[in-house]
C-alpha positions as a Markdown table, in Angstrom:
| # | Residue | x | y | z |
|---|---|---|---|---|
| 1 | Met | -2.5 | 12.9 | -1.3 |
| 2 | Ser | -6.5 | 14.4 | -2.9 |
| 3 | Asn | -8.8 | 12.5 | -1.0 |
| 4 | Ser | -11.5 | 13.1 | -4.5 |
| 5 | Pro | -13.5 | 10.1 | -5.2 |
| 6 | Ile | -11.8 | 7.9 | -8.1 |
| 7 | Lys | -13.9 | 7.0 | -10.8 |
| 8 | Val | -14.1 | 3.3 | -12.0 |
| 9 | Ser | -15.0 | 2.1 | -15.2 |
| 10 | Lys | -18.2 | 0.1 | -16.0 |
| 11 | Gln | -16.2 | -2.0 | -17.7 |
| 12 | Tyr | -14.0 | -2.6 | -15.1 |
| 13 | Met | -17.0 | -3.4 | -12.7 |
| 14 | Glu | -18.4 | -6.1 | -14.5 |
| 15 | Leu | -16.2 | -8.0 | -15.1 |
| 16 | Ala | -16.3 | -11.3 | -13.3 |
| 17 | Ser | -12.5 | -11.7 | -12.6 |
| 18 | Phe | -12.9 | -8.2 | -11.0 |
| 19 | Gln | -15.6 | -8.9 | -8.8 |
| 20 | Gln | -13.7 | -11.5 | -7.7 |
| 21 | Ala | -10.9 | -9.1 | -6.8 |
| 22 | Leu | -13.6 | -7.5 | -4.3 |
| 23 | Ile | -13.3 | -10.7 | -1.8 |
| 24 | His | -11.3 | -10.7 | 0.8 |
| 25 | Lys | -10.5 | -14.9 | 1.7 |
| 26 | Ser | -11.6 | -14.3 | 4.6 |
| 27 | Val | -15.3 | -14.7 | 2.9 |
| 28 | Ser | -14.4 | -17.5 | 0.9 |
| 29 | Lys | -10.8 | -20.3 | 0.8 |
| 30 | Thr | -11.6 | -20.8 | -3.2 |
| 31 | Lys | -13.1 | -18.1 | -4.5 |
| 32 | Asn | -11.3 | -14.9 | -3.0 |
| 33 | Asn | -8.1 | -12.3 | -4.4 |
| 34 | Glu | -5.3 | -13.7 | -3.8 |
| 35 | Arg | -4.5 | -14.9 | -6.6 |
| 36 | Leu | -5.1 | -11.9 | -8.7 |
| 37 | Glu | -3.7 | -9.8 | -6.0 |
| 38 | Phe | -0.4 | -11.7 | -6.5 |
| 39 | Leu | -0.5 | -10.9 | -10.5 |
| 40 | Gly | -1.3 | -7.5 | -9.7 |
| 41 | Asp | 1.3 | -7.0 | -7.8 |
| 42 | Ala | 3.3 | -8.5 | -10.5 |
| 43 | Val | 1.9 | -5.7 | -13.2 |
| 44 | Leu | 2.0 | -2.8 | -10.9 |
| 45 | Glu | 5.6 | -3.3 | -10.4 |
| 46 | Ile | 6.4 | -3.3 | -14.0 |
| 47 | Val | 4.4 | -0.1 | -14.8 |
| 48 | Ile | 5.6 | 2.1 | -11.7 |
| 49 | Ser | 9.3 | 0.8 | -12.8 |
| 50 | Glu | 9.4 | 1.5 | -16.5 |
| 51 | Tyr | 7.0 | 4.9 | -15.6 |
| 52 | Leu | 10.0 | 6.0 | -13.4 |
| 53 | Phe | 12.6 | 4.1 | -15.7 |
| 54 | Asn | 11.6 | 6.2 | -18.4 |
| 55 | Thr | 10.7 | 9.9 | -17.3 |
| 56 | Phe | 14.0 | 9.6 | -14.9 |
| 57 | Ser | 16.7 | 9.1 | -17.1 |
| 58 | Asp | 19.2 | 10.5 | -15.2 |
| 59 | Leu | 18.8 | 8.8 | -11.8 |
| 60 | Asp | 20.7 | 5.5 | -11.0 |
| 61 | Glu | 19.3 | 2.5 | -10.1 |
| 62 | Gly | 19.2 | 2.7 | -6.2 |
| 63 | Val | 17.5 | 6.3 | -6.8 |
| 64 | Leu | 14.1 | 4.8 | -8.6 |
| 65 | Thr | 14.3 | 2.3 | -6.3 |
| 66 | Gln | 13.2 | 4.2 | -3.3 |
| 67 | Met | 11.1 | 6.3 | -5.7 |
| 68 | Arg | 9.4 | 3.1 | -6.9 |
| 69 | Ala | 9.2 | 1.7 | -3.1 |
| 70 | Ser | 7.5 | 5.6 | -1.9 |
| 71 | Leu | 4.7 | 4.6 | -4.7 |
| 72 | Val | 4.2 | 0.8 | -3.7 |
| 73 | Asn | 3.3 | 0.1 | -0.4 |
| 74 | Thr | 1.1 | -0.9 | 1.9 |
| 75 | Gln | -0.1 | 1.9 | 3.3 |
| 76 | Ser | -0.2 | 4.2 | -0.1 |
| 77 | Leu | -1.7 | 1.7 | -2.2 |
| 78 | Ser | -4.4 | 1.2 | 0.4 |
| 79 | Glu | -5.0 | 4.6 | 0.2 |
| 80 | Ile | -5.8 | 4.6 | -3.0 |
| 81 | Phe | -7.6 | 2.2 | -2.7 |
| 82 | Leu | -9.9 | 3.9 | -0.4 |
| 83 | Gln | -10.3 | 6.4 | -2.8 |
| 84 | Leu | -12.1 | 4.3 | -5.1 |
| 85 | Glu | -15.8 | 4.5 | -5.5 |
| 86 | Cys | -16.3 | 0.6 | -5.3 |
| 87 | Lys | -14.2 | 0.9 | -2.0 |
| 88 | Asn | -18.2 | -0.4 | 0.0 |
| 89 | Gln | -18.0 | -3.1 | -2.5 |
| 90 | Leu | -15.3 | -5.4 | -0.6 |
| 91 | Lys | -16.2 | -8.3 | 0.2 |
| 92 | Val | -14.9 | -9.9 | 4.1 |
| 93 | Ser | -16.0 | -11.5 | 6.4 |
| 94 | Lys | -17.6 | -10.4 | 9.8 |
| 95 | Gly | -14.9 | -10.8 | 12.7 |
| 96 | Thr | -12.0 | -9.5 | 9.2 |
| 97 | Asp | -14.9 | -6.0 | 8.9 |
| 98 | Asn | -14.6 | -5.5 | 12.5 |
| 99 | Leu | -10.5 | -5.1 | 12.5 |
| 100 | Asp | -9.2 | -1.6 | 13.0 |
| 101 | Glu | -8.2 | 0.8 | 10.2 |
| 102 | Thr | -4.5 | 0.6 | 10.6 |
| 103 | His | -5.2 | -3.5 | 10.3 |
| 104 | Lys | -6.9 | -3.8 | 7.3 |
| 105 | Tyr | -4.2 | -1.8 | 5.7 |
| 106 | Ser | -3.1 | -4.6 | 4.0 |
| 107 | Ile | -6.2 | -5.9 | 2.9 |
| 108 | Tyr | -7.3 | -2.8 | 1.1 |
| 109 | Ala | -3.4 | -2.7 | -0.6 |
| 110 | Gly | -3.9 | -6.6 | -1.4 |
| 111 | Thr | -7.5 | -5.5 | -3.0 |
| 112 | Leu | -6.1 | -2.6 | -5.3 |
| 113 | Glu | -3.5 | -5.4 | -6.8 |
| 114 | Ala | -6.3 | -8.0 | -7.3 |
| 115 | Cys | -8.5 | -5.8 | -9.0 |
| 116 | Ile | -5.3 | -4.5 | -11.2 |
| 117 | Gly | -4.7 | -8.6 | -11.8 |
| 118 | Ala | -8.4 | -8.6 | -12.8 |
| 119 | Ile | -7.8 | -6.0 | -15.4 |
| 120 | Phe | -4.7 | -7.7 | -16.9 |
| 121 | Val | -6.6 | -11.0 | -17.5 |
| 122 | Asp | -10.1 | -9.5 | -18.9 |
| 123 | Leu | -8.8 | -6.3 | -21.1 |
| 124 | Gly | -5.2 | -6.4 | -20.9 |
| 125 | Ser | -1.7 | -5.3 | -20.3 |
| 126 | Glu | -2.9 | -1.8 | -22.0 |
| 127 | Glu | -5.5 | -1.2 | -20.1 |
| 128 | Ala | -3.9 | -2.4 | -16.9 |
| 129 | Lys | -1.4 | -0.3 | -17.6 |
| 130 | Tyr | -3.8 | 2.6 | -18.0 |
| 131 | Phe | -5.7 | 2.4 | -15.2 |
| 132 | Ile | -2.6 | 2.2 | -12.9 |
| 133 | Leu | -1.6 | 5.6 | -14.3 |
| 134 | Asp | -5.0 | 6.3 | -14.1 |
| 135 | Ile | -4.7 | 5.4 | -10.0 |
| 136 | Phe | -1.4 | 6.4 | -9.1 |
| 137 | Ser | -1.5 | 10.4 | -11.4 |
| 138 | Thr | -1.9 | 11.8 | -8.8 |
| 139 | Cys | 1.4 | 10.6 | -7.1 |
| 140 | Leu | 2.8 | 10.1 | -10.0 |
| 141 | Ser | 2.9 | 13.8 | -11.2 |
| 142 | Asn | 3.8 | 15.0 | -7.3 |
| 143 | Leu | 7.2 | 13.1 | -7.6 |
| 144 | Ser | 10.7 | 15.2 | -7.9 |
| 145 | Ala | 13.9 | 13.6 | -8.9 |
| 146 | Ala | 14.6 | 16.1 | -5.3 |
| 147 | Asp | 12.8 | 14.8 | -3.2 |
| 148 | Glu | 14.2 | 12.6 | -0.4 |
| 149 | Phe | 13.9 | 9.3 | -0.8 |
| 150 | Lys | 13.6 | 7.2 | 2.4 |
| 151 | Asp | 12.3 | 5.4 | 4.2 |
| 152 | Ala | 9.4 | 5.3 | 7.8 |
| 153 | Lys | 12.0 | 4.2 | 10.0 |
| 154 | Ser | 15.1 | 5.9 | 7.9 |
| 155 | Arg | 13.3 | 9.6 | 9.1 |
| 156 | Leu | 12.1 | 8.4 | 12.6 |
| 157 | Gln | 15.6 | 7.7 | 13.4 |
| 158 | Glu | 17.0 | 10.8 | 11.4 |
| 159 | Ala | 14.1 | 12.9 | 13.3 |
| 160 | Leu | 15.0 | 11.5 | 16.7 |
| 161 | Gln | 18.6 | 12.1 | 16.3 |
| 162 | Ala | 18.6 | 15.6 | 15.4 |
| 163 | Met | 16.5 | 16.8 | 18.9 |
| 164 | Asn | 18.7 | 14.7 | 21.1 |
| 165 | Gln | 15.9 | 12.2 | 22.2 |
| 166 | Glu | 16.2 | 8.4 | 21.8 |
| 167 | Leu | 15.7 | 5.9 | 19.3 |
| 168 | Pro | 12.5 | 4.3 | 19.3 |
| 169 | Gln | 12.1 | 0.4 | 20.2 |
| 170 | Tyr | 10.1 | -1.4 | 18.1 |
| 171 | Ser | 8.1 | -4.1 | 18.8 |
| 172 | Val | 7.3 | -7.1 | 16.2 |
| 173 | Lys | 5.0 | -10.4 | 17.3 |
| 174 | Pro | 2.9 | -12.7 | 15.1 |
| 175 | Asn | -0.1 | -14.0 | 15.0 |
| 176 | Gln | -0.4 | -18.0 | 16.2 |
| 177 | Glu | -0.2 | -18.8 | 12.5 |
| 178 | Gly | 2.3 | -16.6 | 11.5 |
| 179 | Thr | 0.5 | -15.1 | 8.7 |
| 180 | His | 0.3 | -11.3 | 10.1 |
| 181 | Phe | 3.0 | -9.7 | 11.9 |
| 182 | Tyr | 1.4 | -6.9 | 14.5 |
| 183 | Cys | 4.6 | -4.0 | 15.3 |
| 184 | Glu | 4.2 | -1.4 | 18.2 |
| 185 | Val | 6.7 | 1.2 | 18.6 |
| 186 | Asn | 7.4 | 3.7 | 21.7 |
| 187 | Leu | 8.8 | 7.0 | 20.8 |
| 188 | Leu | 8.3 | 10.0 | 24.2 |
| 189 | Gly | 5.9 | 8.2 | 25.8 |
| 190 | Ala | 3.7 | 7.2 | 23.2 |
| 191 | Val | 2.3 | 3.5 | 21.4 |
| 192 | Phe | 2.3 | 3.5 | 17.6 |
| 193 | Ser | 1.5 | 0.3 | 16.4 |
| 194 | Ala | 0.4 | -1.3 | 12.5 |
| 195 | Ser | 0.3 | -4.8 | 11.2 |
| 196 | Ser | 0.8 | -6.5 | 8.1 |
| 197 | Glu | 1.5 | -10.0 | 6.5 |
| 198 | Ile | 4.4 | -8.0 | 5.8 |
| 199 | Lys | 7.1 | -7.8 | 8.9 |
| 200 | Lys | 8.8 | -5.0 | 7.7 |
| 201 | Asp | 5.9 | -3.0 | 6.1 |
| 202 | Ala | 4.2 | -3.9 | 9.7 |
| 203 | Glu | 7.2 | -1.7 | 11.3 |
| 204 | Gln | 7.3 | 0.5 | 8.4 |
| 205 | Gln | 3.7 | 1.7 | 8.5 |
| 206 | Ala | 4.1 | 2.4 | 12.6 |
| 207 | Ala | 7.0 | 4.0 | 11.8 |
| 208 | Ala | 5.3 | 6.2 | 9.7 |
| 209 | Leu | 2.0 | 6.7 | 12.4 |
| 210 | Ala | 5.0 | 7.8 | 15.2 |
| 211 | Leu | 6.4 | 10.2 | 12.4 |
| 212 | Lys | 2.8 | 12.0 | 11.6 |
| 213 | Ser | 2.7 | 12.1 | 15.4 |
| 214 | Leu | 6.1 | 14.6 | 15.8 |
| 215 | Ala | 5.5 | 16.0 | 12.9 |
| 216 | Lys | 1.9 | 17.4 | 14.6 |
| 217 | Ser | 4.1 | 18.1 | 18.1 |
């Protein structure tokens, strides 16, 4: 994915709802981006689904689902958010800000969805669609029906089997409130960790980090 900054329209930035989309719940329990995130998540899924449906007319539902999952996941959304020019305007509590980057992936991803929700609420579905296709343009242009769409855990398992190595061991623990999950995966003597509000996402993120390390070795 390109690391080039993604411009954010001044029109978007002037929206009160867009400003609210940049407020994490750790800052305010009442005025935060959770409701906008809920809406943006649904809008994002339908726009990407429609794009894939129209672009890859010969692919079945299973492959389209895998394609969508390769585009719409915590890691990819967080990477896109970190390219937005407005990323530094995200408001989080001091404690949250002190977390390492891996632990903040789900916050970045959720904020991007909230931004989409804000645009949808104030400017309508077509503008939200334009924004989504714009920020995903690089990912979508690199998408090919010939690609093999498997999640990180599956690819890690296959890579280790090809190397005749033991399969990875995942350890997942929730926080005290049960609202966040921390995952560690042991791989060839190294430990890779990630966290997410969704257990499966935490496992996939840890597996993706392990895969990156494996590719470099």
